[in-house]
C-alpha positions as CSV (number, residue, x, y, z in Angstrom):
1,M,-3.0,72.2,122.3
2,T,-3.3,74.7,124.7
3,H,-6.3,75.1,126.6
4,V,-9.0,76.9,125.4
5,P,-12.0,78.3,127.2
6,D,-14.9,75.9,127.7
7,A,-17.3,77.4,125.1
8,E,-14.8,77.6,122.4
9,W,-14.1,73.4,123.2
10,R,-18.2,73.2,123.1
11,I,-18.1,74.9,119.2
12,R,-14.9,72.9,118.5
13,C,-16.7,69.9,119.2
14,D,-20.2,70.8,117.3
15,L,-17.9,71.8,114.6
16,A,-15.8,69.2,114.4
17,A,-18.8,67.0,115.2
18,C,-20.4,68.8,111.8
19,Y,-17.6,67.6,109.5
20,R,-17.9,64.1,110.5
21,L,-21.7,63.9,110.3
22,M,-21.8,65.5,106.1
23,D,-19.0,62.8,105.8
24,M,-20.9,60.2,107.2
25,F,-23.6,61.5,105.2
26,G,-21.8,61.1,101.8
27,W,-21.8,64.8,101.6
28,S,-17.9,65.9,101.5
29,D,-16.0,66.2,99.0
30,L,-12.4,64.9,99.4
31,I,-10.3,68.0,101.3
32,N,-12.6,70.3,99.6
33,T,-15.1,72.6,100.5
34,R,-15.5,73.9,104.4
35,I,-17.7,74.3,107.2
36,T,-16.5,77.4,109.6
37,A,-17.9,78.4,112.9
38,R,-17.7,82.0,115.0
39,V,-15.6,81.6,118.1
40,P,-17.3,82.4,121.3
41,D,-17.3,86.1,122.5
42,S,-15.7,87.1,119.8
43,A,-16.4,89.3,116.8
44,D,-13.5,88.7,114.3
45,H,-12.4,85.1,115.0
46,F,-13.6,81.7,113.4
47,L,-12.7,78.0,113.3
48,I,-11.9,76.0,110.2
49,N,-10.3,72.9,109.3
50,S,-6.8,72.5,108.7
51,Y,-6.7,72.4,105.0
52,G,-5.7,68.7,103.5
53,L,-7.4,67.0,106.2
54,L,-10.5,64.7,104.9
55,F,-13.5,65.4,107.0
56,E,-13.7,62.2,108.6
57,E,-10.7,63.2,110.5
58,V,-11.4,66.6,111.8
59,T,-11.2,66.8,115.2
60,A,-11.8,69.5,117.8
61,S,-8.1,70.1,118.4
62,S,-7.3,70.3,115.0
63,L,-9.5,73.1,114.2
64,V,-8.0,76.4,113.2
65,K,-8.6,79.5,114.6
66,I,-8.4,82.2,111.9
67,D,-8.6,86.2,111.7
68,A,-11.3,87.5,109.6
69,E,-8.6,87.8,106.9
70,G,-8.3,84.1,107.3
71,N,-4.9,84.3,108.9
72,P,-4.2,81.9,112.0
73,V,-4.5,83.4,115.4
74,G,-1.7,82.5,117.6
75,L,1.4,79.8,117.3
76,S,0.0,77.3,114.3
77,E,1.8,75.0,111.5
78,A,-1.8,74.0,110.6
79,T,-2.4,75.3,106.5
80,V,-5.5,76.8,106.2
81,N,-7.1,77.7,102.6
82,A,-7.5,81.3,102.8
83,G,-9.0,81.5,100.3
84,G,-11.6,79.3,100.4
85,F,-12.7,81.3,103.4
86,A,-13.2,84.6,101.6
87,I,-17.2,84.1,101.2
88,P,-17.6,82.7,104.2
89,S,-15.4,85.8,105.9
90,A,-18.2,88.2,103.9
91,L,-20.8,86.7,105.7
92,H,-19.4,86.3,109.4
93,R,-18.9,90.2,109.1
94,A,-22.0,91.4,106.9
95,R,-24.8,89.2,109.3
96,P,-23.5,89.1,113.0
97,D,-26.6,86.4,113.1
98,V,-24.4,84.0,111.0
99,A,-22.6,81.6,113.3
100,C,-21.9,79.2,111.2
101,V,-21.3,78.7,107.3
102,L,-21.2,75.6,105.7
103,H,-20.6,75.3,102.0
104,S,-21.2,72.0,99.7
105,H,-20.6,70.1,96.7
106,T,-23.0,67.8,97.1
107,I,-24.5,65.8,94.1
108,A,-27.9,66.5,95.0
109,G,-27.3,69.9,95.6
110,C,-25.0,71.0,92.5
111,A,-27.9,68.7,90.4
112,V,-30.3,71.0,91.6
113,S,-27.9,74.3,91.1
114,M,-27.6,73.6,87.2
115,Q,-31.4,73.7,86.9
116,K,-32.6,76.8,85.4
117,D,-35.6,76.6,88.1
118,G,-33.5,75.6,90.9
119,L,-35.7,74.1,93.7
120,Q,-39.3,73.1,93.1
121,P,-42.2,73.2,95.4
122,L,-42.9,69.5,94.4
123,N,-43.3,68.0,98.4
124,Q,-43.2,68.4,101.7
125,H,-39.7,68.6,101.9
126,A,-39.1,71.3,99.8
127,L,-42.1,73.3,101.1
128,E,-39.8,73.6,104.2
129,V,-37.1,75.3,102.8
130,I,-38.1,76.7,99.5
131,G,-39.1,80.2,101.0
132,D,-35.7,80.3,102.9
133,V,-33.5,80.0,99.5
134,A,-31.7,82.8,97.9
135,Y,-30.0,82.1,94.2
136,H,-26.6,83.6,92.8
137,D,-25.1,83.1,89.2
138,Y,-22.1,81.3,89.0
139,A,-18.9,83.7,88.5
140,G,-15.7,81.9,89.3
141,I,-14.4,81.1,92.8
142,G,-15.9,84.3,94.1
143,R,-12.3,86.0,95.9
144,H,-12.6,89.7,93.9
145,P,-14.6,92.1,96.6
146,D,-17.1,92.6,94.1
147,E,-18.7,89.8,93.5
148,R,-18.6,88.9,97.5
149,A,-20.5,91.8,97.2
150,R,-23.0,90.8,94.9
151,L,-23.1,87.1,96.3
152,L,-24.1,88.9,99.8
153,A,-26.7,91.3,97.9
154,D,-28.2,88.3,96.3
155,F,-28.2,86.3,99.6
156,G,-30.0,89.1,102.1
157,D,-31.2,87.3,105.0
158,R,-32.1,84.0,103.8
159,H,-30.0,81.2,104.8
160,I,-29.5,78.7,102.2
161,M,-27.8,79.7,99.0
162,V,-28.2,77.7,95.5
163,L,-24.9,78.9,93.9
164,R,-26.0,78.3,90.2
165,N,-23.6,75.9,88.4
166,H,-21.6,74.9,91.8
167,G,-23.3,73.9,95.0
168,L,-25.1,75.1,98.1
169,L,-24.0,77.6,100.8
170,I,-26.3,77.6,104.2
171,V,-25.7,79.4,107.4
172,G,-27.2,79.5,110.8
173,S,-27.1,81.2,113.8
174,S,-25.3,78.0,115.6
175,I,-23.9,75.0,113.5
176,A,-26.6,72.5,114.5
177,E,-29.0,75.0,112.5
178,T,-26.6,74.9,109.8
179,F,-26.4,71.3,109.8
180,V,-30.4,70.6,109.9
181,K,-30.8,73.2,107.1
182,T,-28.4,71.4,104.9
183,Y,-30.2,68.1,106.0
184,R,-33.4,69.6,105.1
185,M,-32.1,71.0,101.7
186,E,-29.9,68.2,100.4
187,R,-33.5,65.8,101.0
188,A,-36.0,68.1,99.1
189,C,-32.8,68.0,96.2
190,A,-32.6,64.5,96.2
191,M,-36.6,64.0,96.0
192,Q,-36.9,66.1,93.1
193,L,-33.8,64.6,91.5
194,A,-35.9,61.3,92.1
195,F,-38.5,62.6,90.5
196,Q,-37.3,63.5,87.2
197,Q,-35.5,60.8,87.0
198,S,-39.2,58.6,87.2
199,G,-40.9,60.2,84.3
200,A,-44.0,60.0,86.4
201,E,-46.6,62.8,85.7
202,F,-46.9,65.1,88.9
203,N,-49.5,65.6,91.3
204,P,-49.2,69.6,91.5
205,I,-49.7,70.5,95.6
206,D,-52.0,73.5,95.5
207,E,-51.0,76.9,95.6
208,E,-52.0,78.5,98.0
209,L,-50.3,76.2,100.2
210,V,-47.4,76.7,97.7
211,R,-47.9,80.3,98.8
212,A,-48.3,79.9,102.9
213,A,-44.9,78.1,102.9
214,Y,-43.2,80.8,101.3
215,R,-44.8,83.0,103.9
216,R,-44.0,80.9,106.8
217,N,-40.2,80.5,105.8
218,R,-40.0,84.1,105.2
219,S,-41.1,84.2,109.0
220,R,-38.8,81.5,110.2
221,S,-36.3,83.3,108.1
222,A,-36.9,86.8,110.0
223,G,-36.8,84.7,113.2
224,T,-40.4,85.5,114.3
225,G,-42.7,82.7,115.2
226,F,-40.1,80.2,115.3
227,N,-39.5,77.1,117.4
228,D,-38.4,73.7,115.4
229,R,-36.9,70.5,116.2
230,V,-33.1,71.4,115.9
231,Q,-31.6,71.1,119.1
232,F,-33.5,67.6,119.5
233,E,-32.6,66.8,116.1
234,W,-28.7,67.8,116.3
235,H,-28.6,66.0,119.9
236,A,-29.9,63.3,118.1
237,L,-27.6,62.9,115.7
238,L,-24.6,63.6,118.4
239,R,-25.7,60.4,120.0
240,K,-25.1,58.4,116.6
241,L,-21.7,60.0,115.9
242,D,-21.1,58.9,119.4
243,R,-22.1,55.8,119.0
244,V,-20.1,55.3,115.8
245,D,-17.0,57.4,116.7
246,P,-16.3,60.1,119.5
247,S,-12.9,60.5,118.2
248,Y,-14.5,63.9,116.7
249,K,-14.2,65.4,119.7
250,Q,-10.2,64.7,120.8
């Protein structure tokens, strides 16, 4: 590909790594779902996977730059799922704080999305995210403007959305934050399912601890007083990926 600015190349490498990590953790769905990222210093340009590639095949150079309507920017022979960019585009445009949008159809996330009560405060992992979770009722593929407006209203300023009977939609101020939030939500969902399948009696968590977790999560969502481990965790994940297959950086 032609030369790209250093800042964009770093985002390309991070986004390609995110695709590869999703596949490594078993969270991909053939060529379906997508992860998008905002191009640095450009409010209306974004990066998306070339439609048809498995997540394990995505590289920094194979990512396609598109505009807010999902059209490729510049010369490109790659195929883009422009319709699939409808929801990410709406989030990117409505929320300047969102640098990355990740949509998934994982087994644990989908299973919890089918449950009327959604994610429940059953353990410490759930308490790490539960106050930052929004819900949106299933209404098809979400390409109609009215549906996108309703989704944005339901999302508010949160970072994790359960698309009921569908999957998860997670956003962040960086690719690193978005992936780590996905990881934490996935762990919480998987633990909930494991407990539910055990048939064991639940040991309830003190209600004040649950309320405090909601308050803490909302404070984090608003960006106040939050200093987490995201960057340390992300760099650790990149080291792991480099040991397994560093070709995502090509």
